[in-house]
Residue, then its C-alpha position, 0 to 999 in steps of 0.5 A: m982601432e981604425y975607422s973608415l970615413h964611410k963608417l963614421l959618416f953613415p950614421t950622420f947621413l941616416l940621421i939627415i935622411l930621417c929628418v928630411i922624411g920627418c919634415i915632409s911627413q909633418e908638412k903633409s900632416k899639417d895639410e891634412l889637418v887643414d883639409q880635415q877642418k874644412i871637411t868638418e866645417l862643410n859637414n856643419l853646413r849639412v847638419n845646419g840644413d844646407p846639404q846641397k851647398a855642402i855637396d857642392q863645396l865637398t866636390v870642389l875639395i875632392i877635385d882640388k885636394g884629392e880623395y879623403v875618406g871624410a869628404f866622401y863620407y860627409r858628401g854621402l851623408a848629404y846625399l842621404d839627406l837629399q834622398k839621393y841614395e844612388l849617389a850616396e852609395k857611390d860616395f860610401n863605395k869610394a870611401l870604403e875603397i880608401a878605408p875598407n874596415v870602417s863600420s860607420l861607412l858600411f852602416f851608411r852604405g847599408i842605409s843607402r842600399l836599404f832605401q834603394n830596395k837592395y835588401k841583400e846588399s844592405l844586409d851584407d853591409f850591416s853584418s859587416a859593420i856588426s863584425i867590426d863593432s858588435e856593440n852598436y844597437d843601430f847596426y842590429n836594428y837596421r839589419a833587422i829591417a833588412l831581414s824583415e824585408l827579406e822575410e827572415f822574420d825569426l832572424a829579424i826578431k833576434d836582431y831587434n832583441k839584441a839591439l834592445t840589450i845594448 
């Protein structure tokens, strides 16, 4: 049986390429893990009563490192804490561009819209969150609030009742 050099070396080259790709991916994962730990630390600032400092540092992280869903998510929550609903909505919009099917992002964008009296838009967000996670009673509860604001009282009562059964 005759083998060409090309046929013998091809598996070796393929293995080398896969190893290089694996090393690059592993290094990127380590960087993302460090950034995610930093984002979690900054959210703890928010939770412990310093949302403005969390916003400032999350903004620096976004500028320096790029666009992370967690950074926009936690900065949006900090804006909610400060009742800066338009800025919160913008951050949740940005996070949803990166991760469009995350129910908590839709939910909190819905809350930011609810506080801006954007009842139809908040209703859409809460409904989308429910389509992803139908077992979260907060989603039904807040959708009922939006429905009430839209004077859809029968539907609101159904959602309040559903929330009570979860």
